[in-house]
C-alpha positions in Angstrom: 6.7 25.0 14.8 9.4 25.8 12.2 10.3 23.0 9.9 13.9 24.3 10.1 13.9 24.0 13.9 16.2 21.6 15.8 13.0 20.0 17.3 11.6 19.1 13.9 15.0 17.8 12.7 14.9 15.5 15.7 11.4 14.3 14.7 12.6 13.5 11.2 15.7 11.7 12.5 13.7 9.6 15.0 11.0 8.7 12.3 13.8 7.6 10.0 15.6 5.7 12.7 12.4 3.9 13.8 11.5 2.9 10.2 15.0 1.6 9.6 14.8 -0.5 12.8 11.3 -1.8 12.0 12.2 -2.8 8.4 15.9 -3.5 9.0 16.8 -1.1 6.1 20.4 -1.3 5.0 22.7 1.7 4.7 22.6 1.5 0.9 19.0 2.9 1.0 17.7 6.4 1.7 14.5 7.1 3.6 12.7 10.1 2.3 9.5 11.9 3.5 7.9 13.5 0.5 4.4 14.8 -0.5 1.9 14.2 -3.3 0.8 10.7 -2.4 1.2 7.7 -4.7 -0.3 9.7 -7.5 2.8 11.9 -7.7 5.0 8.8 -7.5 3.2 7.4 -10.6 4.8 10.3 -12.5 8.1 10.8 -10.5 9.2 7.2 -11.0 9.2 7.2 -14.8 10.6 10.7 -14.9 13.6 9.5 -13.0 14.1 6.0 -14.4 12.4 5.9 -17.9 12.9 9.3 -19.4 15.4 9.3 -22.3 16.0 5.6 -22.2 15.4 3.2 -25.1 13.9 0.7 -22.7 10.4 -0.4 -21.7 9.0 0.0 -18.2 7.2 -3.1 -17.1 3.9 -2.9 -15.1 1.6 -5.3 -13.4 -2.0 -4.2 -13.7 -3.8 -6.0 -10.8 -6.5 -3.6 -9.7 -8.0 -0.1 -9.6 -4.9 1.6 -8.2 -2.2 -0.2 -10.2 -4.1 0.6 -13.4 -3.5 4.3 -12.8 0.3 4.1 -12.9 1.1 2.9 -16.5 -0.6 5.9 -18.3 1.6 8.3 -16.3 4.7 6.3 -17.3 3.5 6.5 -21.0 4.3 10.2 -21.0 8.0 9.4 -20.4 8.6 6.4 -22.6 7.5 2.9 -23.7 5.4 0.8 -21.3 4.7 -2.9 -21.3 1.8 -4.4 -19.3 3.2 -7.8 -18.3 0.0 -9.0 -16.6 -3.5 -7.6 -16.7 -6.3 -8.8 -14.5 -9.0 -6.4 -15.9 -10.8 -9.0 -18.0 -11.4 -11.1 -14.9 -12.6 -8.1 -12.9 -9.4 -8.0 -10.8 -10.3 -11.0 -8.6 -6.9 -12.8 -8.9 -3.2 -12.0 -8.9 -0.6 -13.6 -11.2 1.5 -16.6 -10.2 5.3 -16.1 -10.3 5.6 -18.4 -13.4 3.4 -16.0 -15.3 5.8 -13.1 -14.9 8.4 -13.5 -17.5 10.1 -10.1 -17.4 12.4 -9.0 -20.2 16.0 -8.6 -18.7 16.4 -5.2 -20.4 13.3 -3.6 -18.8 13.8 -0.2 -17.2 12.1 -1.5 -14.1 9.2 -3.7 -12.8 6.4 -1.8 -11.0 3.6 -3.4 -9.0 1.2 -2.6 -6.1 1.5 -5.1 -3.3 -2.0 -4.6 -1.9 -5.0 -3.5 -3.9 -7.3 -1.7 -1.5 -10.4 -1.6 -3.7 -10.7 -5.3 -4.7 -9.0 -6.6 -1.5 -6.1 -8.4 -3.2 -2.6 -8.8 -1.7 0.5 -10.4 -3.1 1.6 -13.4 -1.0 5.1 -13.3 -2.5 7.6 -10.8 -3.9 7.8 -11.0 -7.7 11.2 -12.1 -9.0 12.5 -9.2 -11.2 15.7 -11.0 -12.5 18.1 -8.1 -11.9 15.6 -5.6 -13.2 15.0 -2.8 -10.6 11.9 -3.7 -8.6 9.6 -0.9 -7.6 6.6 -1.3 -5.4 3.7 0.8 -4.2 3.1 -0.5 -0.6 0.8 2.3 0.4 -1.8 0.1 2.1 0.3 -2.7 3.7 3.7 -1.2 4.6 4.5 -1.7 8.3 1.8 -4.3 8.6 4.3 -7.2 8.4 8.1 -7.8 8.2 9.7 -7.1 4.8 12.9 -8.0 3.0 13.8 -4.4 1.8 16.9 -5.7 -0.1 14.7 -7.4 -2.7 13.5 -3.9 -3.8 15.1 -0.9 -5.4 12.3 1.5 -4.5 9.4 1.2 -2.1 6.8 4.0 -1.7 3.8 4.4 0.5 1.5 7.4 1.1 0.0 7.8 4.6 -3.6 7.5 5.8 -3.3 3.7 6.0 -0.7 2.3 8.4 1.7 5.3 8.6 -0.4 8.1 9.9 -2.7 10.9 8.6 -2.6 11.9 5.0 0.1 14.4 3.8 3.3 12.5 3.9 4.6 9.9 1.4 7.4 7.6 2.5 10.0 6.6 -0.1 12.7 4.0 0.5 15.1 4.1 -2.4 18.4 2.4 -3.1 21.2 4.9 -3.7 22.4 3.2 -6.9 18.9 3.6 -8.4 18.6 7.2 -7.3 21.9 8.2 -8.8 21.0 6.6 -12.2 18.4 9.3 -13.0 19.1 11.7 -15.9 20.3 15.2 -15.4 18.1 18.3 -15.8 14.9 16.9 -14.2 12.5 19.3 -12.6 14.1 20.0 -9.2 11.3 18.8 -7.0 10.8 15.7 -9.1 14.4 14.5 -8.7 15.0 12.1 -5.8 18.5 13.3 -5.5 17.2 16.7 -4.5 15.4 15.3 -1.5 18.3 13.0 -0.6 20.7 16.0 -0.5 18.2 18.2 1.5 17.4 15.3 3.9 13.6 15.6 3.1 13.5 19.4 3.8 14.0 20.9 0.3 10.7 22.6 0.6 8.3 22.9 3.6 7.4 19.3 4.6 4.1 18.2 6.1 5.3 18.7 9.7 2.2 17.3 11.6 1.9 14.2 9.4 5.6 13.4 9.9 5.3 14.0 13.6 2.3 11.6 13.8 4.1 9.0 11.7 7.0 9.2 14.2 4.5 8.5 17.0 3.1 5.6 15.1 6.6 4.1 14.6 7.3 4.5 18.4 4.0 2.6 19.1 5.0 -0.2 16.7 8.4 -0.5 18.2 7.7 -0.1 21.9 4.1 -1.1 22.5 3.3 -3.6 19.8 6.8 -5.1 19.9 7.8 -4.9 16.2 6.4 -6.0 12.8 6.5 -9.7 13.6 4.0 -9.0 16.4 1.9 -6.7 14.3 1.8 -9.3 11.6 0.5 -11.9 14.0 -2.3 -9.5 15.1 -3.2 -8.7 11.5 -3.4 -12.4 10.6 -5.8 -13.1 13.4 -8.0 -10.1 12.4 -8.2 -11.2 8.8 -8.8 -14.8 9.7 -11.6 -13.8 12.0 -13.3 -11.7 9.4 -13.0 -14.1 6.5 -14.2 -17.0 8.6 -17.4 -15.0 9.4 -18.0 -14.4 5.7 -17.2 -18.0 4.6 -19.4 -19.5 7.4 -22.3 -17.4 6.0 -21.7 -18.1 2.3 -25.4 -18.0 1.6 -25.4 -14.3 2.5 -21.9 -12.9 1.8 -19.5 -13.3 -1.2 -15.9 -12.2 -0.8 -14.7 -10.4 -4.0 -11.1 -11.7 -4.2 -10.2 -15.3 -4.8 -9.2 -17.1 -1.6 -5.5 -17.4 -2.5 -5.2 -13.7 -3.1 -7.2 -12.3 -0.1 -5.8 -9.2 1.5 -5.1 -8.9 5.3 -5.7 -5.1 5.0 -8.9 -4.8 2.9 -11.8 -7.2 2.7 -14.2 -6.5 -0.2 -17.4 -8.5 -0.3 -20.9 -8.4 -1.6 -24.4 -9.4 -0.4 -25.8 -12.2 -2.5 -29.2 -10.5 -2.3 -28.7 -7.0 -3.5 -32.0 -5.7 -2.0 -30.5 -5.8 1.5 -27.7 -3.3 1.1 -29.6 -0.3 2.4 -30.7 -2.2 5.5 -27.2 -3.6 6.0 -25.5 -0.2 6.1 -28.3 1.4 8.2 -28.2 -1.3 10.8 -24.4 -1.2 10.8 -24.6 2.5 11.7 -27.0 1.5 14.5 -24.3 -0.8 15.8 -21.8 2.1 15.6 -20.0 0.6 12.6 -19.2 3.2 10.0 -17.5 3.3 6.6 -18.4 -0.1 5.2 -19.5 1.2 1.8 -17.5 -0.4 -1.0 -15.5 1.6 -3.6 -17.6 3.1 -6.3 -15.8 1.0 -9.0 -17.1 -2.3 -7.7 -19.7 -1.4 -5.1 -20.6 -3.8 -2.4 -19.0 -3.6 1.1 -15.5 -3.1 2.2 -13.9 -3.5 5.6 -10.3 -2.2 6.1 -8.2 -3.9 8.8 -5.2 -1.5 9.0 -2.9 -1.6 12.0 -5.0 0.9 14.0 -8.0 -1.4 13.8 -8.0 -3.5 16.9 -9.0 -7.2 17.3 -11.9 -6.0 19.4 -13.1 -3.8 16.5 -13.0 -6.9 14.3 -14.9 -8.9 16.9 -17.7 -6.2 16.9 -17.8 -6.4 13.1 -18.0 -10.2 12.9 -20.7 -10.2 15.6 -22.7 -7.8 13.4 -22.1 -10.0 10.3 -23.4 -13.0 12.2 -26.4 -11.1 13.5 -27.3 -9.8 10.0 -26.8 -13.2 8.3 -29.2 -14.8 10.8 -31.7 -12.0 10.4 -31.7 -12.0 6.6 -32.4 -15.8 6.3 
């Protein structure tokens, strides 16, 4: 199907309209469908908003993924790490009072949900008139959001949006127009604004599926408030199963920072990992292996994971805990 067809234009238009309805996005913001994942945004953001400026870009380093962004910004200008959780193994997130951002920063960048360690911000950092930029790849569309507190939000698919291939960018027009001239054409947000996301061949199937996902959220789930209620119940169910068997399981993140999207945990007795994963597969539960950077176990609770799925997982966790005693 041609990406220049009227049919695909209607897909893009509906996907944008649905996202605007779900997130209540004001007209001052553009909704773009790009490519390259968050990894490309790590470079594109400083190219547009740090290059050629005698300012520092401010970053929060709160986990595996947010740690990848500052080095890319360093190619374009000065970078300040305002908060770094590496020494503590990325088990906590900063409190608002710890974030004293310089008023002349180029922007403040953070990741709202760290998928590897299972950390999620429970508040929106106050950026004090400094442009606020957030990577929401793993929790966008999982709950309501006040878009007007941000200047740029980005999220690659494969989490809550649909299959990999498309990256959603929500950008305030004022910020987009502040970029310098003579940027590489494809790396300039204004290029994609002008071309309405079809400057080059877009990931047609990924965008089509994203459109279907937004239809589902609007018309079947009933909006992000309803989705949030479901996600809260799923997370509570899983963390209660872990906490009630504290002699067997140890969640990675501190309780106040626990993610509703990703739950990372370890077995207190390391000799049982092989048996744990093997028996999980026997119960038709796959993909529980933790990220290579911290090991252990990880269960993701994205929108597509049902409450029944979580019930099956918690039943297995209870079974394994009783068996391993």
